[in-house]
C-alpha positions as CSV (number, residue, x, y, z in Angstrom):
1,M,27.7,-82.6,9.1
2,A,28.0,-79.2,10.8
3,L,27.4,-80.8,14.2
4,F,30.1,-83.4,13.5
5,C,32.6,-80.7,12.5
6,R,31.7,-78.7,15.6
7,S,32.4,-81.7,17.8
8,I,35.8,-82.2,16.2
9,L,36.8,-78.6,16.8
10,R,35.7,-79.0,20.5
11,N,37.7,-82.2,20.9
12,G,40.7,-80.6,19.2
13,R,40.5,-77.9,21.9
14,L,40.1,-75.1,19.2
15,S,37.2,-73.1,20.3
16,H,35.7,-69.6,19.7
17,L,34.1,-68.5,22.9
18,H,31.7,-65.6,23.0
19,V,31.4,-64.0,26.4
20,Y,28.8,-61.4,26.8
21,V,29.5,-59.4,29.9
22,S,27.0,-56.9,31.3
23,R,28.0,-53.2,31.9
24,N,28.2,-53.8,35.7
25,F,29.4,-57.2,37.0
26,N,31.1,-58.7,40.0
27,C,34.8,-59.3,39.8
28,C,36.4,-62.4,41.4
29,K,39.7,-62.7,43.1
30,Q,42.2,-65.3,41.9
31,V,45.9,-65.9,42.2
32,G,47.6,-63.3,40.0
33,C,44.3,-61.6,39.3
34,P,43.2,-59.3,42.1
35,A,39.6,-58.3,42.4
36,K,38.8,-54.8,41.2
37,K,35.7,-52.5,41.3
38,T,33.0,-53.0,38.9
39,G,33.0,-51.0,35.7
40,P,31.8,-50.9,32.1
41,V,33.1,-53.6,29.6
42,H,32.6,-53.7,25.9
43,P,30.9,-56.9,24.5
44,P,31.7,-59.3,23.0
45,V,35.2,-60.6,23.8
46,N,36.6,-63.5,21.6
47,F,39.1,-66.1,22.8
48,S,41.0,-68.5,20.5
49,R,43.1,-71.4,21.6
50,F,42.1,-70.8,25.2
51,S,44.1,-73.8,26.6
52,A,47.5,-72.6,25.2
53,Q,47.2,-68.8,24.6
54,C,44.5,-66.3,24.8
55,R,44.1,-63.5,22.3
56,V,41.5,-60.8,23.0
57,S,39.8,-59.0,20.1
58,A,38.6,-56.1,22.2
59,N,40.2,-53.2,24.2
60,T,38.9,-54.6,27.5
61,H,41.4,-56.2,29.8
62,F,39.7,-59.1,31.7
63,V,40.0,-62.9,32.3
64,S,37.4,-65.5,33.2
65,C,37.5,-66.9,36.6
66,G,36.4,-70.4,37.5
67,N,33.2,-71.8,36.0
68,T,31.2,-68.6,36.5
69,R,30.7,-65.8,34.0
70,S,32.3,-63.2,36.2
71,A,35.6,-61.5,35.2
72,C,38.3,-59.4,36.7
73,F,40.5,-56.6,35.4
74,Q,44.2,-56.4,35.0
75,I,46.1,-53.8,33.1
76,G,48.9,-54.9,30.7
77,S,49.6,-58.6,31.0
78,V,46.6,-60.7,32.2
79,L,47.0,-64.1,33.9
80,T,44.4,-66.7,32.8
81,H,43.1,-69.5,35.0
82,R,45.6,-71.9,33.4
83,G,48.7,-69.7,34.2
84,R,49.1,-68.2,30.7
85,Y,49.4,-64.5,29.9
86,F,47.9,-62.5,27.1
87,H,48.9,-58.9,26.3
88,T,46.9,-55.9,25.2
89,S,48.1,-52.7,23.5
90,A,48.0,-49.5,25.4
91,P,45.3,-47.0,24.4
92,K,46.6,-44.1,22.2
93,R,45.7,-40.6,23.2
94,A,44.3,-38.4,20.4
95,L,45.9,-35.0,19.8
96,P,43.9,-32.0,21.2
97,A,41.9,-30.0,18.7
98,P,43.9,-26.7,19.2
99,L,47.2,-28.6,18.4
100,I,45.6,-30.1,15.3
101,W,44.4,-26.6,14.3
102,M,48.0,-25.2,14.8
103,V,49.4,-27.9,12.5
104,L,46.7,-27.4,9.8
105,K,46.8,-23.6,9.9
106,P,49.8,-23.3,7.4
107,V,48.2,-26.0,5.2
108,Q,45.0,-24.0,5.0
109,K,46.8,-20.8,4.2
110,L,48.7,-22.6,1.4
111,L,45.5,-24.0,0.0
112,A,43.9,-20.6,0.0
113,I,46.9,-19.2,-1.9
114,L,46.8,-22.0,-4.5
115,L,43.0,-21.6,-4.9
116,G,43.3,-17.8,-5.5
117,R,46.2,-18.1,-7.9
118,S,44.4,-20.9,-9.9
119,I,41.2,-18.7,-10.2
120,R,43.4,-15.8,-11.4
121,K,45.2,-17.9,-14.0
122,W,41.8,-19.3,-15.1
123,W,40.3,-15.9,-15.5
124,T,43.4,-14.6,-17.4
125,A,43.2,-17.4,-19.9
126,L,39.5,-17.0,-20.4
127,P,38.4,-15.5,-23.8
128,Q,36.9,-12.0,-23.7
129,N,33.4,-13.2,-24.9
130,R,33.3,-15.8,-22.1
131,R,34.3,-13.2,-19.5
132,L,31.4,-11.0,-20.8
133,L,28.9,-13.8,-20.5
134,L,30.1,-14.6,-17.0
135,R,29.7,-11.0,-15.9
136,Q,26.2,-10.9,-17.3
137,W,25.3,-14.1,-15.5
138,V,26.6,-12.8,-12.2
139,L,24.7,-9.5,-12.7
140,G,21.5,-11.4,-13.5
141,H,21.7,-13.6,-10.4
142,R,23.1,-10.9,-8.1
143,W,20.1,-11.2,-5.7
144,H,20.4,-15.0,-5.5
145,L,24.1,-14.7,-4.8
146,A,23.4,-12.0,-2.2
147,A,20.8,-14.1,-0.5
148,G,23.2,-17.1,-0.4
149,G,25.9,-14.9,1.2
150,G,23.4,-13.6,3.7
151,V,22.4,-17.1,4.7
152,A,26.0,-18.1,5.1
153,L,26.6,-15.1,7.3
154,L,23.5,-16.0,9.4
155,I,24.7,-19.5,9.9
156,A,28.2,-18.3,10.9
157,A,26.6,-15.8,13.4
158,L,24.5,-18.6,14.9
159,L,27.5,-20.8,15.3
160,L,29.4,-18.0,17.0
161,L,26.4,-17.3,19.3
162,T,26.3,-20.9,20.4
163,H,29.9,-20.7,21.5
164,L,29.5,-17.6,23.7
165,D,30.6,-18.2,27.3
166,E,30.8,-16.2,30.6
167,S,34.1,-15.5,32.2
168,P,34.5,-17.3,35.6
169,V,35.4,-14.3,37.8
170,T,34.5,-11.1,35.9
171,G,31.3,-12.4,34.2
172,R,32.4,-10.9,30.9
173,V,30.8,-12.6,27.8
174,R,33.5,-14.0,25.4
175,L,33.8,-16.3,22.5
176,L,35.1,-19.8,23.5
177,V,35.4,-22.2,20.6
178,F,37.7,-24.7,22.4
179,S,36.5,-26.3,25.7
180,R,38.4,-26.2,28.9
181,E,38.8,-30.0,28.8
182,T,40.4,-29.7,25.4
183,Y,42.9,-27.1,26.5
184,L,43.7,-29.1,29.6
185,E,44.9,-31.9,27.3
186,L,47.0,-29.4,25.4
187,A,48.4,-28.0,28.7
188,A,49.4,-31.5,29.7
189,L,51.4,-31.9,26.5
190,T,52.9,-28.4,26.9
191,S,53.9,-29.0,30.5
192,E,55.7,-32.2,29.5
193,T,57.6,-30.3,26.8
194,Y,58.6,-27.5,29.3
195,M,59.7,-30.0,31.9
196,E,62.0,-31.7,29.4
197,E,63.3,-28.3,28.2
198,F,64.0,-27.0,31.7
199,A,65.0,-30.3,33.3
200,E,68.6,-29.2,33.8
201,H,67.7,-25.7,35.0
202,L,65.0,-26.5,37.6
203,L,65.9,-25.5,41.2
204,P,65.4,-28.3,43.8
205,V,62.3,-28.1,46.0
206,T,64.6,-27.5,49.0
207,H,66.0,-24.3,47.5
208,P,64.9,-21.1,49.3
209,L,63.7,-19.5,46.2
210,H,61.6,-22.5,45.3
211,Q,60.1,-22.6,48.8
212,M,59.4,-18.9,48.7
213,V,57.4,-19.1,45.4
214,E,55.7,-22.3,46.6
215,Q,54.6,-20.7,49.9
216,S,53.3,-17.6,48.0
217,V,51.3,-19.8,45.6
218,E,49.9,-21.8,48.5
219,L,48.8,-18.6,50.3
220,L,47.1,-17.3,47.2
221,V,45.3,-20.6,46.7
222,Q,44.2,-20.8,50.3
223,K,42.9,-17.3,50.5
224,N,41.0,-17.6,47.2
225,K,39.6,-21.1,47.5
226,D,36.1,-19.6,47.3
227,I,36.8,-19.3,43.6
228,L,35.9,-22.7,42.0
229,E,38.6,-22.4,39.3
230,V,41.2,-21.9,42.0
231,S,40.2,-24.7,44.4
232,D,39.8,-27.3,41.6
233,V,43.2,-27.0,40.1
234,P,46.2,-29.0,41.4
235,W,48.8,-26.1,41.6
236,S,52.5,-27.0,41.4
237,V,55.6,-24.8,41.3
238,H,58.7,-25.0,39.1
239,V,61.5,-22.4,39.4
240,V,63.8,-22.2,36.4
241,E,67.3,-20.8,36.8
242,S,67.4,-18.3,34.0
243,P,68.1,-14.6,33.7
244,Q,65.0,-14.1,31.6
245,I,62.4,-11.9,33.3
246,N,59.4,-14.1,32.8
247,A,56.8,-16.2,34.6
248,F,53.8,-18.1,33.3
249,V,51.1,-20.5,34.5
250,L,49.6,-23.2,32.3
251,P,45.8,-24.0,32.4
252,N,46.5,-27.2,34.4
253,G,48.1,-25.3,37.3
254,K,51.8,-25.7,36.4
255,V,53.5,-22.5,37.7
256,F,56.9,-21.7,36.0
257,M,58.9,-18.9,37.6
258,F,62.3,-17.7,36.3
259,T,65.0,-16.5,38.6
260,G,65.3,-13.4,36.5
261,M,61.8,-12.4,37.5
262,L,62.6,-13.1,41.2
263,E,65.6,-10.8,40.9
264,S,63.3,-8.1,39.4
265,V,60.9,-8.0,42.4
266,T,61.9,-6.3,45.6
267,D,59.7,-8.1,48.2
268,V,57.2,-10.8,48.6
269,D,54.3,-8.4,48.0
270,Q,55.5,-7.7,44.4
271,L,56.0,-11.5,44.0
272,M,52.5,-12.3,45.0
273,I,51.1,-9.6,42.6
274,V,53.1,-11.1,39.8
275,L,51.9,-14.6,40.7
276,G,48.3,-13.4,41.0
277,H,48.6,-11.9,37.5
278,E,49.8,-15.2,36.0
279,M,47.3,-17.3,37.9
280,A,44.5,-15.0,36.7
281,H,45.4,-15.9,33.1
282,A,44.9,-19.6,34.0
283,I,41.7,-19.0,36.0
284,L,40.1,-16.8,33.4
285,E,41.1,-19.3,30.6
286,H,42.7,-16.6,28.6
287,S,44.8,-19.0,26.5
288,A,41.6,-20.8,25.2
289,E,39.9,-17.4,24.7
290,Q,42.7,-16.0,22.7
291,A,43.0,-19.2,20.6
292,S,39.3,-19.1,19.9
293,L,39.5,-15.5,18.6
294,S,42.6,-16.5,16.5
295,H,40.7,-19.5,15.1
296,V,37.7,-17.3,13.9
297,V,39.9,-14.5,12.6
298,D,42.1,-17.0,10.7
299,L,39.1,-18.6,9.0
300,L,37.8,-15.2,7.9
301,S,41.4,-14.3,6.8
302,L,41.4,-17.3,4.4
303,I,38.6,-15.7,2.4
304,L,40.5,-12.4,2.3
305,L,43.7,-14.1,1.4
306,T,42.0,-16.0,-1.5
307,A,40.5,-12.7,-2.7
308,I,44.0,-11.0,-2.6
309,W,45.5,-13.7,-4.8
310,V,42.6,-13.5,-7.2
311,L,42.6,-9.7,-7.6
312,C,46.3,-9.0,-7.6
313,P,47.8,-9.1,-11.1
314,G,51.1,-10.7,-10.1
315,D,52.5,-13.1,-7.5
316,S,54.8,-10.5,-6.0
317,L,52.0,-8.0,-5.4
318,A,49.9,-10.8,-4.0
319,L,52.6,-11.8,-1.5
320,L,52.9,-8.1,-0.4
321,G,49.1,-8.0,0.0
322,G,49.2,-11.1,2.1
323,W,51.9,-9.7,4.3
324,A,50.0,-6.4,4.7
325,K,46.8,-8.5,5.6
326,D,48.7,-10.3,8.3
327,K,50.0,-7.1,9.9
328,L,46.7,-5.4,9.8
329,T,45.1,-8.5,11.4
330,Q,47.6,-8.3,14.2
331,L,47.2,-4.5,14.7
332,M,43.4,-4.5,14.5
333,F,42.5,-7.8,16.3
334,S,45.3,-9.8,17.9
335,H,47.4,-7.1,19.7
336,P,44.4,-5.1,21.1
337,Y,42.7,-8.2,22.3
338,S,45.9,-9.5,23.9
339,R,46.4,-6.1,25.7
340,K,42.8,-6.3,26.9
341,L,43.4,-9.7,28.4
342,E,46.6,-8.5,30.1
343,A,44.7,-5.6,31.7
344,E,42.0,-8.0,32.9
345,A,44.7,-10.3,34.4
346,D,46.2,-7.3,36.2
347,E,42.9,-6.4,37.8
348,V,42.0,-10.0,38.8
349,G,45.5,-10.7,39.9
350,L,45.5,-7.6,42.1
351,H,42.3,-8.8,43.8
352,L,43.8,-12.3,44.3
353,A,46.8,-10.7,46.0
354,A,44.6,-8.4,48.1
355,K,42.6,-11.3,49.5
356,A,46.0,-12.9,50.3
357,C,46.8,-9.8,52.5
358,A,49.6,-8.6,50.2
359,D,50.5,-4.9,50.1
360,V,48.8,-4.1,46.8
361,R,50.4,-0.7,46.7
362,A,53.6,-2.5,45.6
363,G,51.9,-3.4,42.3
364,P,52.4,0.0,40.5
365,V,55.9,0.2,41.9
366,F,56.9,-3.1,40.1
367,W,56.0,-1.8,36.7
368,Q,57.7,1.5,37.4
369,Q,60.8,-0.4,38.3
370,L,60.8,-2.2,35.0
371,E,60.3,1.1,33.2
372,I,63.2,2.8,34.9
373,V,65.4,-0.3,34.3
374,D,64.6,0.0,30.6
375,R,65.6,3.7,30.7
376,L,68.8,3.1,32.5
377,T,69.9,0.3,30.3
378,G,68.8,2.1,27.1
379,E,66.6,-0.9,26.2
380,P,64.5,0.0,23.0
381,T,60.8,-0.2,23.6
382,L,58.1,-0.6,21.0
383,P,55.0,1.6,21.0
384,E,52.1,0.1,22.8
385,W,50.0,-0.3,19.6
386,L,52.8,-2.6,18.2
387,S,53.0,-4.8,21.3
388,T,50.9,-7.6,22.8
389,H,51.3,-6.1,26.3
390,P,50.5,-2.6,27.6
391,S,53.4,-0.4,28.3
392,H,55.0,-0.4,31.8
393,R,53.8,3.2,32.3
394,N,50.2,2.5,31.3
395,R,50.1,-0.7,33.4
396,S,51.4,1.2,36.4
397,S,48.8,4.0,35.9
398,Q,45.9,1.5,35.4
399,M,46.9,-0.5,38.5
400,D,47.2,2.7,40.5
401,R,43.6,3.5,39.7
402,L,42.6,0.0,41.0
403,I,44.5,0.4,44.4
404,P,41.5,1.9,46.4
405,Q,39.2,-0.9,45.4
406,A,41.9,-3.5,46.2
407,L,42.6,-1.9,49.6
408,E,38.9,-2.0,50.4
409,L,38.9,-5.7,49.5
410,R,41.9,-6.4,51.6
411,E,40.3,-4.7,54.6
412,N,37.2,-6.8,54.2
413,C,39.3,-9.9,54.4
414,A,40.4,-9.1,57.9
415,C,44.1,-8.6,56.9
416,P,46.6,-6.8,59.2
417,A,47.0,-3.1,58.8
418,L,49.5,-1.8,56.3
419,S,52.5,0.4,57.0
420,P,51.6,4.1,56.9
421,V,54.6,4.6,54.5
422,D,53.3,4.2,50.9
423,P,55.8,2.3,48.8
424,R,54.7,4.3,45.8
425,A,55.9,7.5,47.4
426,V,59.1,5.9,48.5
427,F,59.9,4.7,45.1
428,S,58.9,7.9,43.4
429,E,61.4,9.9,45.5
430,T,64.1,7.2,45.0
431,A,63.5,7.2,41.2
432,R,63.7,11.0,41.1
433,V,67.1,11.0,42.7
434,L,68.4,8.2,40.6
435,L,67.3,9.6,37.3
436,E,68.6,13.1,38.2
437,K,72.0,11.7,38.9
438,A,72.0,9.6,35.8
439,K,70.8,12.6,33.7
440,E,73.7,14.6,35.0
441,R,76.2,11.9,34.1
442,K,74.7,11.3,30.7
443,G,74.2,14.9,29.7
444,G,70.4,15.0,29.8
445,G,69.6,11.7,28.0
446,L,66.7,10.8,30.2
447,K,63.4,12.5,30.9
448,G,62.4,13.9,34.2
449,A,61.5,11.6,37.0
450,H,58.3,13.4,37.7
451,E,56.6,11.2,35.0
452,L,57.1,8.2,37.2
453,R,55.2,9.6,40.1
454,P,51.5,8.3,40.3
455,A,48.9,11.0,40.3
456,S,47.2,9.8,43.4
457,V,50.4,9.7,45.5
458,P,51.9,12.8,47.2
459,A,55.4,13.9,46.2
460,E,56.9,13.3,49.6
461,P,56.4,10.2,51.8
462,P,53.7,10.6,54.5
463,A,54.8,10.9,58.1
464,P,54.6,7.7,60.1
465,Q,51.4,7.2,62.1
466,S,50.5,5.1,65.1
467,A,49.0,2.3,63.0
468,P,50.9,-1.0,63.4
469,P,52.9,-1.6,60.2
470,S,52.6,-4.9,58.3
471,S,55.5,-7.1,58.1
472,S,55.3,-7.2,54.3
473,G,54.1,-3.6,53.8
474,V,57.5,-1.8,54.2
475,Y,59.4,-1.2,50.9
476,R,62.7,-3.0,51.0
477,L,65.6,-2.9,48.6
478,G,65.7,-6.2,46.7
479,K,67.9,-7.9,44.1
480,G,65.8,-6.5,41.2
481,W,66.4,-2.8,42.2
482,A,70.0,-3.7,43.0
483,A,70.4,-5.0,39.5
484,A,68.9,-1.8,38.1
485,S,71.5,0.2,40.1
486,K,74.3,-2.0,38.8
487,T,73.0,-1.4,35.3
488,A,73.1,2.3,35.8
489,V,76.7,2.1,37.0
490,A,77.6,-0.1,34.0
491,S,76.6,2.8,31.8
492,P,79.0,5.9,31.4
493,G,79.4,7.7,34.7
494,P,80.5,6.9,38.3
495,A,78.6,5.2,41.0
496,A,77.4,8.3,42.8
497,A,73.9,8.0,41.5
498,R,73.5,4.5,42.7
499,E,74.9,5.3,46.2
500,E,72.7,8.3,46.5
501,S,69.6,6.3,45.6
502,Q,70.4,3.5,48.0
503,K,70.8,6.0,50.8
504,V,67.4,7.5,50.1
505,L,65.9,4.0,50.1
506,Q,67.5,3.1,53.4
507,N,66.4,6.3,55.0
508,N,62.8,5.9,53.8
509,S,62.8,2.3,54.9
510,Q,64.0,3.2,58.4
511,Q,61.2,5.8,58.6
512,G,58.7,3.2,57.6
513,G,59.9,0.8,60.2
């Protein structure tokens, strides 16, 4: 009877065909079905009503060809040997683990608060004799509880030790919970978001500013291609028309430069140092490293947050304790670690720029420019211990200490000789004149300009020597410093200070030429 029914189904052209395809097979070429390379296929694949319409119960896109058991790939709609099409759904991409953690982070915090509050309510409603019995039980099993806590800490320490990693360039040992592949997926989603956000403000690729940034990035990549993390990344440049003084590089090599930053640099040397700093963040995987630390600290903070809601007698006091815990976490862990990563990016970025033959002496000058602009505009600045970035003055001092090593690296790369005029000395003299004039007009509201002079640079510019100057080594007045002068004029007082400072700049530049 079973054989008879099977024969009827075959004659009725209703069949259920099982095709078992090996992991590597030869593809055939048929009209509408071009031959492709061999690849893995998941068995089995089921066909129903093969004569009229094919429906596939697997994710593999293929169609049988002729009387053989070979198959060929086609993405989307696939043409069968009878001219029919069947469609397959596109694969869905899973969310990266860091993004999932960012979404679940508030939920975990809320659960910790509810757990702590519930334990406090339960303890408050517990009779006095039950509390006494519970205390006695804890006291009697204190060594067992301590041993359990010790085992938990040991397991946590072992888990952290298995996620230690070595930094690509510096060799520093750091904690890395999220892999590079995971963060590349997140970077792809982030870059798509930024491209949509800045779509109407992106400069065309033919714009001179875009070409200047792109050529600088290409030079940095070419001169540092010995670093695997540089040569393996497909770098691309996007210039955003915005007055914001900002620039950043995503882990997938997407460089976003704002025109406000371009107006803050005075020459290509400073631009390459800024780009080197941002590229160093991507090369050293600082985003994944900082997220890993935040992940571990947040998990430990959940225990502390639960304890706060258990011990505090009221909800208001518990909320205040939670807020204090968050601020202490930032001041003790997040902010210092972020400043450490910024200092490391400054050092590595300076080395990248040195290998690209930039005048690394312009690095400290850039941060001094930002400091003096903040002074002239009266921009309030937070203390460094409250910020995620080092102060402009400390960054300038730290970079100034790295200049001798960077100059030696630049010389080893067979770069052309620099101009004998040190841009740090030129800027120091210019800043002194500008601040003195502004101080006279404002009645002594600014500090002395001697604080801006690097300790390793003489007070006066050195006399020109016979060494051939570099085309990029001479300090030039750029839009950024012009903006600072305009800002100084916008404040109370005439334009005498600005004119005087520009004269000093022009005279020093002529001496350097």
